[in-house]
C-alpha positions as CSV (number, residue, x, y, z in Angstrom):
1,M,-9.7,-1.0,-12.6
2,A,-11.8,0.0,-8.7
3,K,-11.1,2.2,-6.2
4,D,-9.5,1.2,-3.2
5,Y,-12.6,2.1,-0.8
6,L,-11.0,-0.6,1.6
7,N,-8.6,1.8,2.9
8,V,-10.9,4.8,2.4
9,I,-13.2,3.1,4.5
10,E,-10.8,2.0,7.3
11,R,-8.8,5.3,7.0
12,A,-12.1,7.2,7.8
13,L,-12.9,4.5,10.8
14,M,-9.8,5.6,12.0
15,M,-10.2,9.0,11.4
16,A,-13.8,9.6,12.6
17,I,-13.7,7.5,15.8
18,S,-10.1,10.1,16.6
19,D,-11.4,13.1,15.8
20,K,-15.7,12.4,17.9
21,I,-13.4,10.8,20.9
22,N,-11.1,13.3,21.7
23,S,-13.8,16.2,21.5
24,V,-15.0,15.3,24.6
25,T,-12.2,14.6,26.2
26,G,-10.3,16.8,28.4
27,S,-7.3,19.2,27.5
28,G,-4.3,17.1,26.4
29,E,-6.3,13.6,26.8
30,N,-6.0,11.2,23.6
31,V,-7.4,8.0,22.5
32,F,-4.9,6.6,19.9
33,V,-6.1,5.0,17.3
34,H,-3.6,2.6,15.3
35,G,-5.1,0.6,11.6
36,Q,-2.3,-2.3,13.9
37,F,-1.3,-3.0,16.6
38,P,1.3,-1.0,17.6
39,E,5.1,-2.0,19.2
40,T,4.6,-2.8,22.9
41,E,7.7,0.0,23.4
42,D,5.1,2.5,21.6
43,M,2.1,1.7,23.0
44,K,0.0,4.5,24.4
45,F,-3.7,4.1,26.2
46,P,-6.0,4.6,25.5
47,L,-6.0,2.5,23.2
48,V,-7.9,0.7,19.5
49,V,-6.8,-0.2,17.1
50,V,-9.1,-0.5,13.9
51,Q,-8.1,-3.9,12.3
52,M,-9.6,-5.5,9.1
53,M,-10.8,-9.2,9.3
54,A,-12.4,-9.7,6.2
55,S,-13.7,-8.8,3.1
56,G,-15.2,-10.0,0.3
57,F,-18.1,-10.5,-2.5
58,D,-21.3,-10.2,-0.4
59,E,-24.1,-10.0,-3.1
60,K,-23.5,-9.8,-7.0
61,Y,-26.0,-8.0,-8.7
62,F,-28.0,-9.8,-11.3
63,G,-26.4,-8.4,-14.9
64,D,-23.5,-6.4,-15.6
65,S,-24.3,-2.8,-15.3
66,I,-25.7,-1.7,-12.9
67,T,-27.2,1.9,-12.6
68,F,-25.5,4.1,-9.1
69,G,-26.6,7.6,-8.7
70,G,-27.5,8.2,-11.8
71,S,-24.7,6.4,-13.2
72,S,-23.8,3.2,-15.5
73,T,-21.4,1.1,-14.1
74,T,-20.4,-3.2,-13.2
75,G,-20.4,-3.9,-9.7
76,E,-22.0,-5.3,-6.4
77,A,-22.4,-4.7,-2.7
78,Y,-19.3,-5.7,-1.5
79,G,-19.0,-6.6,2.6
80,V,-16.0,-5.7,4.4
81,S,-15.4,-6.8,8.5
82,Y,-13.2,-5.0,11.1
83,T,-12.4,-5.9,14.6
84,I,-12.8,-3.0,16.9
85,H,-9.9,-3.8,20.0
86,L,-9.9,-0.9,23.2
87,I,-6.9,-1.5,25.1
88,T,-6.6,1.1,28.3
89,D,-3.9,0.6,31.4
90,R,-4.9,0.9,35.1
91,E,-3.5,4.1,35.1
92,T,-5.6,6.4,32.5
93,N,-7.7,9.0,33.5
94,F,-9.8,11.1,31.3
95,T,-12.2,13.7,32.7
96,V,-15.4,13.7,30.0
97,S,-18.3,17.3,31.4
98,G,-16.3,17.3,34.8
99,V,-16.6,13.5,35.2
100,P,-13.6,11.9,35.8
101,Y,-13.3,8.0,34.3
102,K,-10.3,5.3,35.2
103,Q,-10.2,2.2,34.8
104,R,-13.3,0.0,34.2
105,R,-15.5,2.7,34.1
106,L,-12.9,4.5,31.3
107,L,-13.4,0.9,29.4
108,N,-17.7,1.2,29.7
109,W,-17.0,4.6,28.7
110,L,-15.2,3.4,25.6
111,M,-17.2,0.6,24.6
112,L,-20.1,2.7,24.1
113,N,-19.0,6.1,22.3
114,V,-16.5,4.1,19.9
115,A,-20.1,1.9,18.9
116,N,-21.5,5.0,18.4
117,C,-18.8,6.2,16.3
118,I,-18.8,3.8,14.0
119,M,-22.8,3.4,13.9
120,E,-22.7,7.9,12.8
121,V,-19.8,8.3,10.8
122,D,-21.0,11.1,7.9
123,W,-18.9,9.4,5.2
124,N,-18.8,12.8,3.0
125,V,-16.4,14.6,5.4
126,Y,-14.5,11.1,5.5
127,E,-14.6,9.6,2.2
128,E,-11.8,10.6,-0.7
129,E,-13.7,8.9,-3.1
130,D,-17.0,8.1,-4.2
131,L,-18.2,6.0,-1.7
132,E,-21.7,4.9,-0.8
133,V,-22.2,2.7,2.2
134,L,-25.0,0.6,2.1
135,E,-25.8,-0.7,5.7
136,R,-23.2,-1.2,8.6
137,H,-23.4,-2.8,12.0
138,L,-21.6,-3.6,14.8
139,I,-22.2,-6.9,16.1
140,Q,-20.8,-7.1,19.4
141,W,-18.8,-6.6,22.1
142,R,-17.1,-10.0,23.3
143,D,-12.9,-10.4,25.8
144,I,-14.0,-7.4,28.1
145,G,-11.9,-7.9,30.9
146,Y,-9.3,-7.1,32.9
147,I,-5.6,-9.1,32.7
148,D,-4.4,-8.4,35.6
149,E,-0.2,-9.6,34.9
150,L,-0.2,-6.5,32.4
151,Q,-2.8,-4.6,34.3
152,W,-4.8,-3.8,31.1
153,Y,-8.1,-3.4,30.6
154,G,-9.6,-4.5,27.5
155,A,-12.5,-4.8,24.9
156,T,-13.0,-6.6,21.5
157,A,-15.7,-5.5,19.1
158,D,-16.9,-7.2,15.6
159,F,-18.7,-5.1,13.1
160,I,-19.3,-5.4,9.6
161,L,-19.6,-2.8,6.5
162,H,-20.9,-3.1,3.4
163,F,-20.7,-0.6,-0.1
164,L,-21.2,-0.6,-3.5
165,N,-18.3,-1.6,-5.3
166,K,-18.1,-0.1,-8.2
167,R,-16.2,-1.7,-10.7
168,G,-14.9,0.2,-14.3
169,A,-16.2,3.2,-12.9
């Protein structure tokens, strides 16, 4: 039976984003990272939602017996797709290295730093199981804008990750 790689990856992404971003913001300023959209009354800004959108076999290896890291097992490359949502409101402001960020400038800062964090995750720090990530790609940021009625700034990114799905290990 395969290990719970999808949940391991999701938790690692959430913890890595939270740890990295919150380590550089001013005292008491936090980015709130979730695996799904929180209830409206529970929302705190800025908000990052790591939402799994799709998963499945990416590439079947030839034959059933494969060697992964010196041990023989069965498996394939498995892909998982995430949508990363960033939302901040008009009032939220952060200080990073003495520089104030708010509104669209805060959103731009979050976009760049969340993207960097995703591409730099050290899986050895966050892994709970034997996980081997092959590739990760931040495809694009889209839907970047402002909703006047809610006074929210937001952006959405598409992100894919490929890992070894070791079965029967």
